DRENDREN-857683 format. One record per residue (C-alpha): x, y, z; residue in one letter. Coordinates in steps of 0.05 Angstrom, whole numbers. Each point is the difference from the previous one (the first is absolute). Last residue first. Example, Ala and Ser with C-alpha at 12.3 -4.5 7.8 and 13.67 -1.06 7.14 Angstrom:
2
R      c1      c2      c3  rest
R     273     -21     143     S
R     -27     -69      13     A
//
This chain:
75
R      c1      c2      c3  rest
R    -258      -7     703     K
R      76      -2      -9     D
R      -7     -38     -66     R
R     -42      55     -30     N
R      52      52      18     R
R      54     -43     -33     E
R     -40      -6     -65     D
R     -13      75      -1     A
R      74      13       9     D
R      20     -49     -55     S
R     -51      29     -49     I
R      23      70      15     K
R      74     -18      -6     A
R     -11     -35     -67     I
R     -40      60     -25     I
R      56      47      21     D
R      53     -41     -37     E
R     -44      -2     -62     V
R      -6      76       4     K
R      76       8       8     E
R      13     -44     -62     W
R     -51      39     -40     L
R      35      65      20     N
R      67     -29     -22     D
R     -31     -23     -66     L
R     -28      70     -13     Y
R      67      31      18     D
R      38     -46     -47     Y
R     -47      17     -57     C
R      11      74      11     K
R      75     -11       7     N
R       2     -37     -66     F
R     -37      55     -36     K
R      49      52      25     K
R      59     -47     -13     L
R     -20      -8     -73     D
R      13      73     -15     K
R      62       4      43     K
R      34     -60     -32     D
R      -7     -70      29     L
R      56     -50      13     Y
R       7      15      74     E
R     -73     -17      13     R
R       6     -74     -21     F
R      28     -22      67     I
R     -52      38      39     D
R     -54     -30     -45     M
R      22     -70      19     D
R      -8      18      74     S
R     -68      30     -13     L
R     -22     -62     -38     L
R      23     -45      56     T
R     -38      42      51     G
R     -62      -2     -43     I
R       6     -76      -4     H
R       9      -5      75     D
R     -61      43      13     E
R     -41     -45     -46     F
R      23     -61      39     D
R     -18      35      65     S
R     -68      19     -28     L
R     -13     -73     -19     A
R      22     -25      69     E
R     -42      52      36     I
R     -60     -19     -42     E
R      11     -74      13     M
R       5      14      74     L
R     -64      41      -2     K
R     -35     -56     -38     I
R      23     -51      51     E
R     -26      43      57     E
R     -67       8     -35     I
R      -4     -75     -10     N
R      14     -12      74     K
R     -58      44      19     M
//
């Protein structure tokens, strides 16, 4: 059982790092946004929205793994 808990912790850590990288990318994109013309802005916003959705999904996965882990500890 201890190995499974270690794997879950490693998974949460990896997902958290990935979430941090996506957050950094989104922040950098916000800075770059003001230099785009209307044509490029449409493509930019589409990419930004995809990354934002990915960030939210990763956040949800981390929460689900953490909640499941806490419920298993309570048993």
